[in-house]
C-alpha atoms as one frame of an Amber mdcrd trajectory, in Angstrom:
protein
  80.402  71.690  -1.024  79.849  75.443  -0.864  76.970  77.646   0.273  73.373
  76.471  -0.068  70.085  78.202   0.653  66.616  76.896   1.431  63.677  79.265
   1.199  59.936  79.474   1.910  59.331  78.593  -1.753  61.001  75.179  -1.335
  58.884  73.391   1.311  60.886  70.186   1.113  64.032  72.021   2.204  62.502
  74.648   4.479  59.029  73.811   5.816  58.913  76.968   7.931  57.111  79.902
   6.378  59.151  83.071   6.334  62.491  81.402   7.138  65.489  80.995   4.862
  68.358  78.731   5.928  71.831  79.530   4.553  74.206  76.632   5.106  77.995
  76.678   4.749  79.796  73.453   3.838  83.509  73.650   3.004  85.179  70.403
   4.155  87.216  69.534   6.033  86.992  72.386   8.554  84.838  75.131   6.979
  87.810  77.388   6.276  86.445  79.480   3.415  88.342  80.352   0.217  88.029
  83.850  -1.230  85.104  82.950  -3.487  83.376  81.189  -0.606  83.163  84.427
   1.385  81.645  86.245  -1.579  79.192  83.401  -2.215  78.129  83.523   1.426
  77.619  87.288   1.257  75.513  86.929  -1.890  73.379  84.165  -0.360  72.633
  86.158   2.787  71.825  89.359   0.909  69.587  87.487  -1.541  67.712  85.810
   1.295  67.232  89.119   3.092  65.838  90.798  -0.030  63.208  88.091  -0.522
  59.881  89.650   0.528  58.678  86.257   1.746  61.582  85.930   4.189  61.319
  87.355   7.712  64.286  85.641   9.330  67.510  84.031   8.080  69.208  81.138
   9.875  72.951  80.863   9.257  74.127  77.286   9.786  77.027  75.018   8.839
  77.714  71.380   8.089  80.632  69.408   9.492  82.751  69.440  12.620  82.610
  73.152  13.269  80.772  76.311  12.303  83.684  78.187  10.755  87.493  78.099
  10.860  88.021  81.446   9.175  90.023  82.103   6.028  91.612  79.277   4.032
  95.222  79.879   5.068  96.542  77.408   2.495  95.021  79.484  -0.289  96.990
  82.489   0.957 100.169  80.441   1.215  99.874  79.290  -2.412  99.792  82.888
  -3.650 103.231  84.464  -4.069 101.642  87.899  -4.355  98.908  89.713  -2.484
  95.864  88.962  -4.657  94.504  86.245  -2.345  95.030  88.386   0.726  93.192
  91.323  -0.840  90.460  88.933  -1.968  90.110  87.424   1.489  89.993  90.874
   3.079  87.265  92.005   0.735  85.370  88.724   0.925  85.328  88.694   4.711
  84.293  92.345   4.845  81.399  91.635   2.484  80.242  88.498   4.289  80.343
  90.132   7.711  78.527  93.188   6.364  75.933  91.008   4.645  74.999  89.470
   7.993  74.818  92.843   9.718  73.015  94.604   6.868  70.636  91.731   6.074
  67.179  93.268   5.850  65.767  90.753   8.329  67.166  89.295  11.573  69.889
  86.659  11.254  70.049  83.778  13.741  73.436  82.023  13.828  73.388  78.322
  14.728  76.915  77.637  15.998  78.169  74.120  16.573  81.759  73.182  17.410
  84.524  75.688  16.742  83.833  79.258  15.651  87.189  80.870  14.882  88.584
  83.852  13.010  86.096  84.804  10.316  83.454  82.835  12.163  83.609  85.472
  14.896  82.995  88.135  12.258  79.849  86.326  11.157  78.324  85.600  14.549
  79.430  88.907  16.042  77.308  90.628  13.390  74.365  88.238  13.746  71.237
  89.325  15.584  70.985  86.220  17.767  73.314  83.290  18.468  72.194  79.787
  19.392  75.126  77.526  20.240  75.748  73.871  20.978  77.271  72.874  24.294
  80.514  71.943  22.526  80.872  75.323  20.789  83.998  77.413  21.299  84.661
  80.955  20.114  87.996  82.630  19.494  90.334  84.698  17.354  93.621  82.860
  16.708  94.628  85.661  14.333  97.957  86.427  16.009  98.936  82.772  15.586
  98.104  82.949  11.874  99.907  86.108  10.877  96.741  88.178  10.701  94.702
  90.766  12.560  91.011  91.568  12.550  87.524  90.827  13.910  88.231  92.367
  17.308  85.330  94.574  16.226  83.070  91.542  16.342  84.562  89.799  19.367
  83.902  93.025  21.287  80.204  92.495  20.566  80.340  89.103  22.277  82.370
  89.741  25.440  83.351  92.720  27.612  86.247  94.907  26.503  88.997  93.577
  28.757  88.066  89.950  28.156  88.091  90.647  24.419  91.639  91.970  24.703
  92.826  88.988  26.747  91.286  86.509  24.307  92.733  88.390  21.334  96.282
  88.691  22.679  96.434  85.045  23.832  94.447  83.382  20.999  92.456  81.573
  23.669  88.847  80.497  23.168  85.689  80.991  25.204  82.942  78.392  25.546
  79.314  78.809  24.583  78.413  78.645  28.273  80.783  81.536  29.021  79.292
  83.652  26.243  75.813  82.774  27.482  76.821  84.130  30.884  77.798  87.394
  29.191  74.430  87.533  27.439  75.698  87.221  23.870  74.508  83.635  23.295
  70.744  83.160  23.471  70.719  79.459  24.333  73.189  76.608  24.763  71.814
  73.219  23.820  73.045  69.733  22.807  74.589  69.548  19.336  71.845  67.336
  17.906  69.206  69.926  18.857  71.071  72.955  17.489  69.327  73.534  14.179
  65.940  72.722  15.656  66.423  75.318  18.403  67.606  77.938  15.906  64.598
  77.260  13.693  62.272  77.476  16.691  63.544  80.959  17.502  63.447  81.950
  13.813  59.867  80.712  13.639  58.913  83.009  16.506  60.572  85.976  14.799
  58.985  85.106  11.457  55.508  85.389  12.979  55.948  89.162  13.131  54.742
  91.467  10.366  57.297  91.312   7.549  57.465  95.051   6.938  57.658  95.855
  10.631  60.461  93.363  11.328  62.511  94.983   8.557  61.954  98.407  10.061
  62.969  97.006  13.448  66.234  95.645  12.038  67.056  98.988  10.397  66.185
 100.877  13.575  68.349  98.701  15.820  71.300  98.942  13.434  70.815 102.693
  13.358  71.344 103.068  17.110  74.430 100.830  17.213  77.299 102.743  18.893
  79.962 101.274  16.544  79.996 101.325  12.743  81.031  97.697  12.334  81.933
  97.923   8.658  84.205 100.942   9.140  85.712  99.509  12.340  86.572  96.190
  10.694  88.080  97.831   7.625  90.319  99.858   9.939  91.564  96.597  11.476
  92.185  95.097   8.060  94.654  97.850   7.238  96.983  96.468   9.897  96.640
  92.947   8.480  97.831  94.227   5.117 100.648  96.179   6.749 101.830  93.008
   8.521 101.929  91.265   5.137 103.824  94.030   3.392 106.634  94.034   5.952
 106.893  90.234   6.082 105.602  89.558   9.595 102.510  87.722   8.390 104.400
  85.255   6.191 106.832  84.451   8.992 104.025  83.631  11.408 101.701  82.018
   8.861 104.363  79.599   7.662 104.361  77.987  11.101 100.617  77.377  10.877
 100.567  74.236   8.716 101.466  71.894  11.588  98.395  72.819  13.656  94.753
  72.048  12.913  92.202  74.756  12.173  89.971  73.872  15.082  92.624  73.999
  17.782  92.167  76.598  20.468  93.465  77.248  23.934  90.862  77.296  26.658
  90.930  80.048  29.251
């Protein structure tokens, strides 16, 4: 359980030269605790700094890619330490994907919710399984955030509708909007992501790093600053008691539930 990394130096785990695979595994639903977000950020940054790595694949074990923050961890904390930790951990993990020195390919299977949107919205390319769904159920969980990243996946007005309703979009719908590279059967997901990563990794290592920096440099939105702005409203909702009232109704629903459009 946790975050694991395979690298070009470990052929048994990663036979593809120039590719590092970072895998998240937090049963039962890949809802990450505070430390999990920081561990993920560290793993991605470490992989990107490796001069032998030219592409990082972000994958997950289990039923779904990511179910966001571990709500139960927040509920166990009578104060605000866990909330602050989750805010900082998510901000670091999302930034690590965006700021990774090499391209990041996200391999998304099953549900991708909450913090999962922050990860894939900051990825360079998304490969998704045909059962993948994407959404931000934040308003149902007493939180706000990651609209910054959902806006990178769908047009503005669709982003707002999905955010306000907590509905999900399918991989096929995101593919139609151009934000998902390919939609394939679940059992072919990692193979397809590695195939794309292999193509990227054939490029000159120094040049691909310059390309990543150049593309980030022309981005119209500062994703780190934008997300931190959103997080301020999450903390405000907690301070005035709205978040606890909504979050306390969460326990009776499963992490992977989502309403389809």
